[in-house]
N, CA, C and O atoms as a DFTB+ gen file, in Angstrom:
328 C
 N C O
     1  1     -14.179     133.000    -169.494
     2  2     -13.477     131.787    -169.784
     3  2     -13.032     131.738    -171.244
     4  3     -11.934     131.269    -171.542
     5  1     -13.867     132.213    -172.142
     6  2     -13.516     132.209    -173.560
     7  2     -12.329     133.124    -173.823
     8  3     -11.493     132.827    -174.677
     9  1     -12.249     134.228    -173.100
    10  2     -11.125     135.159    -173.276
    11  2      -9.820     134.469    -172.897
    12  3      -8.816     134.634    -173.589
    13  1      -9.815     133.711    -171.826
    14  2      -8.610     132.994    -171.400
    15  2      -8.183     131.971    -172.450
    16  3      -6.994     131.811    -172.728
    17  1      -9.153     131.291    -173.023
    18  2      -8.856     130.317    -174.069
    19  2      -8.244     131.021    -175.284
    20  3      -7.266     130.541    -175.857
    21  1      -8.814     132.138    -175.665
    22  2      -8.318     132.894    -176.810
    23  2      -6.891     133.383    -176.558
    24  3      -6.022     133.229    -177.416
    25  1      -6.651     133.959    -175.404
    26  2      -5.313     134.468    -175.081
    27  2      -4.305     133.323    -175.019
    28  3      -3.177     133.471    -175.489
    29  1      -4.688     132.205    -174.456
    30  2      -3.798     131.045    -174.383
    31  2      -3.431     130.549    -175.781
    32  3      -2.264     130.259    -176.046
    33  1      -4.413     130.448    -176.676
    34  2      -4.128     130.014    -178.039
    35  2      -3.269     131.025    -178.796
    36  3      -2.388     130.641    -179.566
    37  1      -3.523     132.307    -178.580
    38  2      -2.712     133.336    -179.235
    39  2      -1.267     133.281    -178.749
    40  3      -0.335     133.418    -179.542
    41  1      -1.083     133.081    -177.454
    42  2       0.281     132.981    -176.920
    43  2       0.977     131.721    -177.414
    44  3       2.179     131.744    -177.680
    45  1       0.245     130.634    -177.540
    46  2       0.807     129.397    -178.066
    47  2       1.226     129.573    -179.525
    48  3       2.287     129.100    -179.931
    49  1       0.401     130.244    -180.301
    50  2       0.735     130.504    -181.706
    51  2       1.976     131.379    -181.815
    52  3       2.840     131.116    -182.652
    53  1       2.080     132.410    -180.988
    54  2       3.256     133.269    -181.004
    55  2       4.507     132.507    -180.594
    56  3       5.577     132.707    -181.168
    57  1       4.375     131.638    -179.604
    58  2       5.520     130.829    -179.180
    59  2       5.960     129.886    -180.296
    60  3       7.158     129.685    -180.495
    61  1       5.012     129.310    -181.024
    62  2       5.347     128.436    -182.145
    63  2       6.079     129.213    -183.234
    64  3       7.081     128.735    -183.766
    65  1       5.593     130.402    -183.571
    66  2       6.257     131.221    -184.588
    67  2       7.658     131.630    -184.140
    68  3       8.589     131.640    -184.945
    69  1       7.810     131.967    -182.865
    70  2       9.126     132.346    -182.351
    71  2      10.089     131.166    -182.393
    72  3      11.271     131.340    -182.690
    73  1       9.593     129.969    -182.098
    74  2      10.448     128.783    -182.158
    75  2      10.875     128.487    -183.588
    76  3      12.024     128.114    -183.827
    77  1       9.963     128.650    -184.538
    78  2      10.314     128.446    -185.948
    79  2      11.355     129.468    -186.391
    80  3      12.311     129.118    -187.083
    81  1      11.176     130.732    -185.998
    82  2      12.131     131.776    -186.381
    83  2      13.495     131.538    -185.748
    84  3      14.519     131.792    -186.382
    85  1      13.526     131.058    -184.514
    86  2      14.795     130.833    -183.827
    87  2      15.520     129.602    -184.361
    88  3      16.746     129.528    -184.276
    89  1      14.794     128.644    -184.902
    90  2      15.396     127.394    -185.361
    91  2      15.979     127.482    -186.764
    92  3      16.648     126.552    -187.213
    93  1      15.736     128.580    -187.458
    94  2      16.246     128.666    -188.828
    95  2      17.756     128.877    -188.839
    96  3      18.301     129.496    -187.926
    97  1      18.428     128.371    -189.856
    98  2      19.883     128.551    -189.932
    99  2      20.223     130.016    -190.168
   100  3      19.374     130.802    -190.587
   101  1      21.456     130.369    -189.899
   102  2      21.867     131.762    -190.090
   103  2      21.746     132.132    -191.558
   104  3      22.062     131.343    -192.448
   105  1      21.295     133.319    -191.780
   106  2      21.025     133.795    -193.128
   107  2      22.285     134.361    -193.762
   108  3      23.199     134.815    -193.074
   109  1      22.312     134.323    -195.071
   110  2      23.400     134.971    -195.792
   111  2      23.113     136.464    -195.848
   112  3      22.049     136.916    -195.427
   113  1      24.052     137.213    -196.361
   114  2      23.880     138.668    -196.375
   115  2      22.919     139.132    -197.456
   116  3      22.491     140.286    -197.429
   117  1      22.561     138.271    -198.413
   118  2      21.672     138.729    -199.476
   119  2      20.198     138.573    -199.134
   120  3      19.345     138.928    -199.948
   121  1      19.872     138.049    -197.945
   122  2      18.484     137.917    -197.492
   123  2      18.400     138.208    -196.003
   124  3      19.318     137.896    -195.244
   125  1      17.289     138.807    -195.594
   126  2      17.071     138.954    -194.163
   127  2      16.526     137.632    -193.645
   128  3      15.924     136.886    -194.417
   129  1      16.713     137.317    -192.375
   130  2      16.138     136.075    -191.843
   131  2      14.620     136.170    -191.783
   132  3      14.051     137.262    -191.805
   133  1      13.986     135.032    -191.707
   134  2      12.528     135.012    -191.588
   135  2      12.116     135.645    -190.265
   136  3      12.643     135.297    -189.208
   137  1      11.177     136.569    -190.332
   138  2      10.663     137.220    -189.139
   139  2       9.333     136.581    -188.753
   140  3       8.757     135.819    -189.529
   141  1       8.853     136.890    -187.569
   142  2       7.565     136.340    -187.124
   143  2       6.425     136.723    -188.076
   144  3       5.642     135.853    -188.456
   145  1       6.306     137.999    -188.474
   146  2       5.223     138.325    -189.407
   147  2       5.365     137.625    -190.762
   148  3       4.368     137.246    -191.377
   149  1       6.610     137.457    -191.224
   150  2       6.827     136.782    -192.503
   151  2       6.410     135.316    -192.414
   152  3       5.778     134.799    -193.335
   153  1       6.752     134.642    -191.320
   154  2       6.366     133.246    -191.140
   155  2       4.844     133.132    -191.042
   156  3       4.248     132.225    -191.621
   157  1       4.224     134.048    -190.311
   158  2       2.759     134.037    -190.178
   159  2       2.102     134.236    -191.540
   160  3       1.128     133.559    -191.867
   161  1       2.630     135.153    -192.324
   162  2       2.075     135.420    -193.642
   163  2       2.268     134.226    -194.578
   164  3       1.376     133.906    -195.363
   165  1       3.422     133.568    -194.501
   166  2       3.658     132.386    -195.320
   167  2       2.693     131.260    -194.955
   168  3       2.111     130.623    -195.834
   169  1       2.527     131.019    -193.659
   170  2       1.604     129.964    -193.230
   171  2       0.174     130.269    -193.654
   172  3      -0.549     129.379    -194.101
   173  1      -0.230     131.519    -193.514
   174  2      -1.586     131.902    -193.913
   175  2      -1.770     131.759    -195.424
   176  3      -2.817     131.302    -195.881
   177  1      -0.766     132.145    -196.192
   178  2      -0.876     132.048    -197.648
   179  2      -0.917     130.592    -198.103
   180  3      -1.622     130.255    -199.054
   181  1      -0.171     129.740    -197.432
   182  2      -0.134     128.334    -197.837
   183  2      -1.395     127.592    -197.381
   184  3      -1.956     126.791    -198.129
   185  1      -1.832     127.865    -196.157
   186  2      -2.949     127.100    -195.591
   187  2      -4.310     127.649    -196.013
   188  3      -5.215     126.880    -196.333
   189  1      -4.459     128.967    -196.015
   190  2      -5.785     129.553    -196.187
   191  2      -6.169     129.865    -197.623
   192  3      -7.358     129.991    -197.917
   193  1      -5.214     129.993    -198.519
   194  2      -5.560     130.342    -199.893
   195  2      -5.266     129.172    -200.821
   196  3      -4.351     128.382    -200.590
   197  1      -6.052     129.088    -201.853
   198  2      -5.830     128.054    -202.858
   199  2      -5.488     128.658    -204.216
   200  3      -5.323     127.933    -205.197
   201  1      -5.383     129.981    -204.273
   202  2      -5.135     130.627    -205.556
   203  2      -3.665     130.599    -205.954
   204  3      -3.350     130.670    -207.142
   205  1      -2.758     130.497    -204.984
   206  2      -1.336     130.496    -205.277
   207  2      -0.737     129.134    -204.930
   208  3      -1.176     128.464    -203.995
   209  1       0.259     128.747    -205.692
   210  2       0.954     127.509    -205.372
   211  2       1.979     127.775    -204.279
   212  3       2.354     128.922    -204.038
   213  1       2.422     126.731    -203.629
   214  2       3.428     126.873    -202.576
   215  2       4.715     127.435    -203.155
   216  3       5.381     128.249    -202.516
   217  1       5.068     127.008    -204.353
   218  2       6.275     127.508    -205.010
   219  2       6.191     129.012    -205.240
   220  3       7.166     129.729    -205.015
   221  1       5.037     129.494    -205.684
   222  2       4.873     130.925    -205.928
   223  2       4.959     131.715    -204.622
   224  3       5.561     132.788    -204.584
   225  1       4.368     131.195    -203.567
   226  2       4.406     131.884    -202.274
   227  2       5.836     131.954    -201.748
   228  3       6.268     133.003    -201.271
   229  1       6.574     130.847    -201.830
   230  2       7.961     130.843    -201.363
   231  2       8.855     131.718    -202.235
   232  3       9.764     132.371    -201.723
   233  1       8.614     131.742    -203.536
   234  2       9.385     132.610    -204.430
   235  2       9.141     134.081    -204.099
   236  3      10.075     134.883    -204.094
   237  1       7.871     134.436    -203.820
   238  2       7.555     135.810    -203.454
   239  2       8.247     136.186    -202.138
   240  3       8.786     137.285    -202.011
   241  1       8.232     135.274    -201.163
   242  2       8.881     135.544    -199.884
   243  2      10.384     135.729    -200.053
   244  3      10.981     136.613    -199.438
   245  1      10.992     134.891    -200.892
   246  2      12.425     135.013    -201.149
   247  2      12.750     136.353    -201.789
   248  3      13.712     137.016    -201.399
   249  1      11.936     136.758    -202.788
   250  2      12.157     138.055    -203.434
   251  2      12.017     139.184    -202.418
   252  3      12.832     140.106    -202.397
   253  1      11.008     139.116    -201.594
   254  2      10.763     140.174    -200.605
   255  2      11.913     140.288    -199.610
   256  3      12.335     141.395    -199.277
   257  1      12.426     139.145    -199.128
   258  2      13.526     139.177    -198.164
   259  2      14.819     139.681    -198.801
   260  3      15.603     140.364    -198.142
   261  1      15.056     139.349    -200.086
   262  2      16.233     139.895    -200.775
   263  2      16.092     141.402    -200.952
   264  3      17.059     142.141    -200.767
   265  1      14.890     141.863    -201.311
   266  2      14.636     143.294    -201.480
   267  2      14.829     144.035    -200.154
   268  3      15.420     145.115    -200.131
   269  1      14.339     143.469    -199.058
   270  2      14.500     144.093    -197.750
   271  2      15.969     144.138    -197.331
   272  3      16.410     145.109    -196.716
   273  1      16.726     143.089    -197.661
   274  2      18.154     143.079    -197.325
   275  2      18.893     144.170    -198.101
   276  3      19.775     144.833    -197.555
   277  1      18.537     144.354    -199.366
   278  2      19.151     145.429    -200.145
   279  2      18.801     146.805    -199.594
   280  3      19.654     147.691    -199.537
   281  1      17.558     146.980    -199.193
   282  2      17.139     148.254    -198.612
   283  2      17.851     148.506    -197.293
   284  3      18.253     149.636    -197.012
   285  1      18.014     147.464    -196.478
   286  2      18.721     147.606    -195.208
   287  2      20.179     147.992    -195.450
   288  3      20.720     148.858    -194.763
   289  1      20.808     147.346    -196.430
   290  2      22.206     147.642    -196.743
   291  2      22.367     149.100    -197.172
   292  3      23.266     149.796    -196.699
   293  1      21.495     149.557    -198.068
   294  2      21.570     150.956    -198.526
   295  2      21.318     151.924    -197.375
   296  3      21.968     152.965    -197.280
   297  1      20.382     151.583    -196.508
   298  2      20.085     152.447    -195.373
   299  2      21.284     152.560    -194.436
   300  3      21.649     153.659    -194.018
   301  1      21.896     151.418    -194.106
   302  2      23.053     151.443    -193.219
   303  2      24.223     152.152    -193.869
   304  3      24.952     152.884    -193.199
   305  1      24.414     151.947    -195.163
   306  2      25.516     152.587    -195.859
   307  2      25.338     154.107    -195.858
   308  3      26.296     154.844    -195.623
   309  1      24.139     154.567    -196.115
   310  2      23.885     156.007    -196.140
   311  2      23.956     156.597    -194.733
   312  3      24.391     157.735    -194.554
   313  1      23.537     155.839    -193.759
   314  2      23.518     156.313    -192.387
   315  2      24.928     156.542    -191.848
   316  3      25.144     157.459    -191.055
   317  1      25.891     155.721    -192.270
   318  2      27.242     155.818    -191.755
   319  2      28.184     156.558    -192.685
   320  3      29.398     156.516    -192.487
   321  1      27.650     157.243    -193.705
   322  2      28.507     158.052    -194.571
   323  2      28.996     159.279    -193.808
   324  3      28.251     159.855    -193.015
   325  1      30.251     159.681    -194.045
   326  2      30.740     160.891    -193.345
   327  2      30.168     162.155    -193.904
   328  3      30.486     163.242    -193.421
């Protein structure tokens, strides 16, 4: 019975993260959209830790998504070079 409860809560959490990711507005080209792991990490950093401020956590996430978008752009550009 405990296993069913655990699986149900895990599926509910995943559905919540997927709904949050789907509800975000379309991203610009300089950032990747929020992914499920990124949202989970942001929630964990904000709720579970007291060492960082919310502003610092969001700034780090913004930097990371911009860095990933740049890496994706370079990868696609190199991949399609003749």
